[in-house]
C-alpha positions, 0 to 999 in steps of 0.5 A, spaced: 879 511 753 880 505 758 880 499 755 876 493 756 881 490 760 882 496 765 875 499 765 872 498 772 867 492 772 860 494 772 855 492 777 853 485 776 847 482 779 845 474 779 837 473 780 838 466 784 832 461 785 832 455 789 833 449 785 834 452 778 839 453 773 842 459 777 847 456 781 851 454 775 852 462 773 854 463 780 860 458 779 861 461 772 862 468 775 867 465 780 871 462 774 871 468 771 873 472 777 867 477 777 864 480 783 857 480 783 851 481 788 846 475 789 838 477 789 835 471 793 828 468 790 824 462 793 819 457 789 812 458 792 809 452 795 807 449 788 814 450 786 813 455 781 817 461 781 815 467 784 811 473 780 816 478 782 821 475 777 816 477 772 818 484 773 825 483 771 823 478 765 816 477 762 817 469 762 819 470 770 824 464 770 831 464 773 837 465 772 836 472 770 843 477 770 843 484 770 849 488 768 849 496 770 851 500 764 851 507 762 845 510 759 847 512 752 842 517 752 845 520 758 852 517 761 850 520 768 845 515 768 845 508 768 840 502 765 840 495 766 842 490 761 838 484 762 840 477 760 836 471 760 837 463 758 843 460 761 846 458 755 846 465 752 848 468 759 854 463 759 856 465 752 855 472 753 859 473 759 865 468 757 866 472 750 866 479 754 870 477 761 873 470 759 878 472 754 884 470 758 881 464 761 880 457 758 873 457 759 872 458 751 877 454 747 881 457 742 876 457 736 880 456 729 886 452 728 893 456 726 892 458 719 885 456 718 882 463 721 875 464 719 875 458 714 869 454 714 871 447 718 877 451 720 875 450 727 878 446 733 875 440 735 875 443 742 871 449 740 866 445 736 865 441 742 864 447 746 859 450 742 855 444 741 854 442 749 852 450 750 846 448 746 846 441 748 845 442 755 838 445 755 836 443 748 837 435 748 838 433 755 834 437 759 827 436 756 827 428 758 829 430 765 824 435 766 819 429 764 822 425 769 821 430 774 814 431 772 812 424 772 816 423 779 810 428 782 805 423 780 809 418 785 809 423 791 805 425 797 802 430 793 798 425 790 792 423 794 794 416 797 788 412 795 790 413 787 797 414 788 798 406 787 795 407 780 799 413 778 805 410 781 804 404 776 803 409 770 809 412 772 813 406 772 811 404 765 812 410 762 819 410 765 820 403 763 817 405 756 820 412 754 824 415 760 829 410 761 831 408 754 832 416 753 836 417 759 840 411 757 842 413 750 844 420 753 848 417 758 852 412 753 853 418 748 856 422 754 860 417 756 863 416 749 864 423 748 868 423 755 872 417 752 874 421 746 875 428 749 881 431 745 888 430 748 885 425 753 882 430 757 878 430 763 872 434 761 867 434 755 871 439 751 878 437 752 883 438 758 880 444 761 874 446 764 869 450 760 863 454 760 859 448 757 862 443 762 859 448 767 852 448 764 852 441 764 853 440 771 845 442 773 842 437 768 847 431 770 845 432 777 838 432 776 839 426 772 843 422 777 839 425 783 832 427 782 830 423 776 833 416 778 838 416 772 836 410 768 830 407 772 826 409 777 830 408 784 836 405 781 840 411 779 846 413 782 849 406 783 847 404 776 850 410 773 856 409 777 857 402 774 855 402 767 858 409 766 864 410 770 867 416 766 861 420 766 860 419 774 867 421 775 866 427 771 860 429 775 864 428 781 870 432 778 865 438 777 862 438 784 869 438 787 872 444 782 874 450 787 869 455 783 864 450 784 865 450 792 866 457 792 859 458 789 856 454 793 859 457 799 857 464 797 850 462 795 849 459 802 852 466 805 847 470 801 841 465 803 842 466 811 842 473 810 835 473 807 
């Protein structure tokens, strides 16, 4: 029987939606050296995902990954393994296809395999940030995105001054302090990165760094980071390590390849 390393790669499809977390998975595929197809979906005019995604997963949210595998009931046929939720997808694919990469740090310190507390600092950080990206960082960013709609042309101009005033007060009272707390935390995590590494988990890029890219970009570019309208410059000034980290992620060769590939697929659709 062929080993996992020599067996042919199954067909993998990324169901991609514009302005979604799906872009990170294209980057992950590039880092894993996987061949993959991309099915392009675009948001409706109200920025909702199209109903067609619900045919793939009941929640109808991107990203979704499909992997064609032999059907255990009939090996001559195939069934599709459907994966959803960015953190789960990243962890699942990295565990199966990234064993020879640094995308998942070594789990145990030598001589402490399987022991409670025997994990390396790099692995503990990796597991934490896989969940932090969606569990703690994204919620306030989503609140900011929703609030920003109340200051947009989608709101009738005659009530926009009122909604804008409410939004500014909510930014000042809640969102700015909350985002400042997250930015300061991430700055400190980069300062204490194992081995003085340039990534959150140490000296090498991990799948957790890839997941972190999307919320950080939203925080800096769409939400305004710390306060409405002052995001980019203020973050760069007050949190230089975090700003440099985000720019470093955007310059990663795998990130650039994924960007180019998605653009190529979009042009074909």
